[in-house]
N, C-alpha and C positions, 0 to 999 in steps of 0.2 A: 505494499498498499503504499502511495507517495506519501513523504514525510515521515514516515514510522521508522522507529532507528531498528539496526539490524544488527543481529549477535556480530561478534568478532571473530571472524574463521579462530578456529585454533591452530596455534603455530606448530609448528614441526620442528623436531629437536636430534642434537648429535647427541653422541655420547663418548664419552672417554674416560677410564679408569687409571690411577698410580699410584703405589704403593711406595715406601721405603722403610726400611728395618735396621735396627743395629742389635745384635744379638748379644746376651750375657748369659744367661740360663738355657734358653731354645724351649721355652715356655710359650712364647705366643706363637699362634697360626691366626693366617688371614685367608682371605680368596675375594675374588669378584668375578664377574660372570653374569652372560646374558644368557636367560632361560627362555625357552620357546614352550610354550602350553600344548597339549593337544586342540583349545581354542584356536590357535594363534597369535596367543597374548603373548608379547614379547615385553619381559620384566629383567630388569638389569638391576644385580643384587653384589652389594659388595658387606663384609663382615670382621669382625677382628675375635677373637678368640683369647684370652689372657689367663693362662693356665697357674696353676699352684699345685706344691705338692706332685713337681713331675708335669709331662709336656702330656701323659696320655690324653688327657680327658678333653683338653683343647686340642690336638690332634684329630680326636674322633669326631669333634664337634667340624673339625676343618673339611675330614673325608666325607663326613656324612651329610651334614646338613642340607645343602641343595636337593641331593636327591631326595631327602624326607620331606621338604617342602614342595618338591614338584610331585610326588606323589599324594601328598595330604591336601593340596590344592585342588587336584582331579580337575585337572583341565579347565578351572575356573579361576582368573586373574581378575574378580573383583576385587575390593577393598577387604566385603565380609568375610568371602573365603580366603584371602590371606591372611587374615588377624586369626581366623579358627585356625588354620594348617601352622602358623607361629605357635600356638599354642601347644598344639598338637606334636609338633616337631621338638623344641623341647624337653616335654616329658618324657618322649621315646629317645633323645639324647641322653639325657638323664638318667634314665632305667640302665641303656646301655653301657656309660661312663659309671654306674657303680656297680656293673656286673662283671666291668673289667679291671677297674684298679681303684684305689683311694684317691686318686688326685683329684683335682677340681679345677672348674673353668669359668670365666666369665664368659658373655656370649653377649655380644652387640651386631644388630642386622640391620642393614636398610634395604628397603624394596620401592623399584623407582619404576612405574608405568608411563612413559612418557606419550605413549598414545592415549591416554586417559587424564594424562597430568594429575596422577594420584602418587601419595608414596604413602608407605607402611615401614615403619619401622618397631622394632623389638627388642628387649634388653633384658639380660643378669646379670647384676654385677653393677661395676664401677667405670665401664670402657664407654666416654662418654660419644655422644654423637650429636651433630650441627649440621643445620641446612642453612646454608648462605646463599639469597638471591643474589643476582647477578647484577640487581639495576643499583645497589650500596645500601638497602635497607634493611631492617634488622633481621638477625639472623634468631632461629629457633632451636632451642635445645630437644633431643627428639629422645634422650635416653633418661631414666630415672638414676637415681645416686640412689644405691643397696647400701654402701658403706654404714656400720653400724655405727661409728661417729659420727654421723651426717643425717641417717635418717631417721627421724622420730618412727616413723610406721614402722620400718624392721626392728627397733628397739621394743616397742611394744609387742609388736608380733612375737618376737622370741622369748621377751620377759612372760609372755600369758602362756609361753609353752614351758616356764619352768627354767629357763635358759640362763645362767650367770654371768653376767657383764661386767669386766673391770679391764683396766691397762693392765698392760705387762709390766714388769717391777725389773727394774736394772740390779748392777752388781751392789750397788748402793741403797738396795731398796725402795728406791724412790719409784712412782707410777711414771710410765712414759709411754707413748709410742700413742697409736689409735686404741679405741676402746675396742675390747675384744671378748666375744662369746668365747667362753670356756665350759664344752661338754662335759668334761670330768673322766673318768678312767682315764688319767695319763695323757692324754689328747692335749695336745698344744692349743693356743687360743687362735680363731679365726676372725678377720677383718669383717666379713660378711658371709651372710647365709643363705642368700639368694642369688644362687649356681646352679652349675651340669654340676653332677658328681658327687664328691667331697662324701664320700660313706662315712668316715670316720666322725663326722657331725652328725649323723643319725636323723631322726627324725626333724631335726631344728633346721633342716634345710627345706627350701621352698623353691622348686623349679619352675612356678608359674610366671610366665614373663611379665613386663611391662609392655603393651603394646601402645602404637598412636598412629592415627592414619590423618592426612591434611594433604593440601591442594599441591601442585607444584607450580610456582608462580608462574605469570606467563614470559616473565624474560629470563626462565630457565635458573639453575642455582647450580651451587656446589655443595657436594655433600663428605663431610668429613668423621672419620671415625677413626678413634685412637685406643691405644691400650695406655695404662696409666702412668708406663714411663714417659709421655709428654704430658697428661696431666698434673702428674706432680711433680713436674718441673717449672711448668710456665702455664700464666692464668688463662684464662679462657681467651680473655680478651686482645690478647697478645696472640694467642693462633688465629684467633678469628682475622686479626689485622693482617697477618701474613697471607691467609685465604684471599683476601678481599687484594691485599699489594700485589697479588699474583696470579689474576683471573684471565690474564691474557698471555702467563707463560707456560707453557709444557708444564702438562698434569703431574707428570711424574719428579719433575723439578721442584714443584711448589710443595708435594708431599715430603722430598729430601729437606727442602729449608727447614718446615716445621720440625723432624726427627733431629737435624743438625743444631736446631735453635734451642732444642731439648736437651743435647748433648751438652752444649757449651753452658747454658745456665745450671748444670749440673756440677758444675768444673769452675763455676765461676770464680769460685774462692779457695781453690784446689787442682792445682795443675798435674797432680800427682796420678798418672798414669791417664793421660789426658783422653787419650781414644778407648777410653775403658768405660761401657756405661755403667752407671749403678742401677738398671732394671733394662730387662728387654723394653725396648720403642718402637713402636708400631704406628705409621700414619697411612690411611687411607684415603685417596679421594676418587671422588664419582663425580664426574663434572658433566651437568647436562643444560647443554649451549642450544639458545635456537639456531636454527638453520640459517637464517638471514641476520644473525646477530650482527655484522656489519655493518648494518641499516639502520637497525632500529637501537642499536646500542653503542654508537660514538663515545668517545673519549670519558664523555661526563658519565653519562648514565640510559639507562633503559627508558624509551617512550613510550608509554600507554602501558606500561605493566601495572598489574595490581597483584 
């Protein structure tokens, strides 16, 4: 009808992935892949698993997460289907990890469906993830922090189950470090109990992931997921500034810059063993950019994005 407003056409997107890692214990595992479901839906997935008590649980997640997600999605790439698949996948991984070893792992995963401009993210543990729109607007945190030291909900859950929370004590007898769960039976303290595996913690573990879904901005976005080797070394604001400042740089170069910055900060006051990290440090970047970005995102920002 003459004079009626028309819905803008959905933009097409190009997807790039990049990663960087510095290894200390070899307990971080990660992956990125395009998945094509039976419905022909194309999904782009990136994830990080930060293991503890050995690498077994993290590696199991890295090996089996994507096949299980495909199976549980049952050919349906809708948001509701992916949310159900995420919860079921974590439950299956948790059971397999417990049957295989006593190791545990965090798990943070981002699923982007560019064709529908849909994003689903889920996590267990403290490997944070962010969506950074390519028009310079505010970033969105895509993961919950499940550390007992910082999550009131997790503290309440564990205490309700009879868990004892306390800080570890050093040689002087003074408490220090993060708040930990002490399950008893001679088992050491754990900084989080919302993880995959960790059979040593018994029934205190909850492998139900935090799941969130949202719209992919019309201008596209860079999606970042890192292990705590990054987040324990750098404030989120500094990491996000690096992402924004390198949106026109190769995606692997941007991921490497984040890992290098974390390494440099960890040794800012101690040059002993400079190239030796204090933890496994992993960064993955999933870049979803408009195919016509050169036209709609000139040097200053994205035109008409919302």
